[in-house]
C-alpha positions, 0 to 999 in steps of 0.5 A: 753762356753769360747774361748778355749772350742769353739776351742776344739769343732771345733777340733782345737789343744789346744796347740796354742800360742798367736802368733798362734792366733795373726797370725790368727787374722792378716790373717783374717783382711787382708782377710776381707780387701782384700774382701772389697777392691774387692767389693769397686773396683768392684763398682769403689770406692777406699777403704776409699771412701765408709765410707765417702759416707755413712756419707755424705748420712746420713748427707747431707750438712755436712762439710769436717771438720765434715766428718774428725771429724767423721772418726778421720782423718785430714781434708786434707786426707778427702779433697783428697777423696772429690776431687776424688769423686767430679770428679767422680760425687759422691759428690757435693761441695756447698758454704754455703750461711750463711758462705762463708768460708765453703763448704757443701757436698751433695751426688749425685744420682750416689753416693747414688746408689753406696753407697747402692750397696757397703753396700749390697756387704760389708754385703755379705762379712760379712755374708760369714765371719760369716757363720755357727756362732750362735748368741751366738758365735758372741756375745762371739767373739765380747766380746773377741775382745772388751777385746783384743782391751781394753788390747792393747789400750793406752790412745793415741789410746783409742778413735780412729776410725779404719780409724785414726788407719790405718792412724797412722799405715801408718805414723809409717810404713812410718817413719820406711821405711824412717829411713831404707832408711836413714841408707842405 
């Protein structure tokens, strides 16, 4: 069953434009992000912290560089989050005994508990979003998103993580705001 057939079966008007679909995707993305942010905040975390904590939990004694490489963002952006999480008692920074130039990251018990709690809350948001979808519909939807991502990915963004794409979007948006201020 193709996407338009699914929409037709749901009683959705077939005279929809690409713009209509793009607006629905953007609305969904924003709603998902808001719900995830609410769950992170409920647990006392900022938006970007749960993925860092999950990485450190599964790669204990990793370096900030390794976290940055995983998330495909700059080490400086990870550094700010790590400092906040250290202050909150979620991560410890330990000097590497074999190479004093490096610090190793270790998740604390408090960090583990919050990571597990956030993961459960995030999974609930995802389950709520896909309520009523069959496995086949989820697989089809995944395939549609894969195709759309491939269609829009240029060489510049092809291997980027969602975190680096968000950072790129913020950078572009920031540059546009600066240009508007300069014009005014």
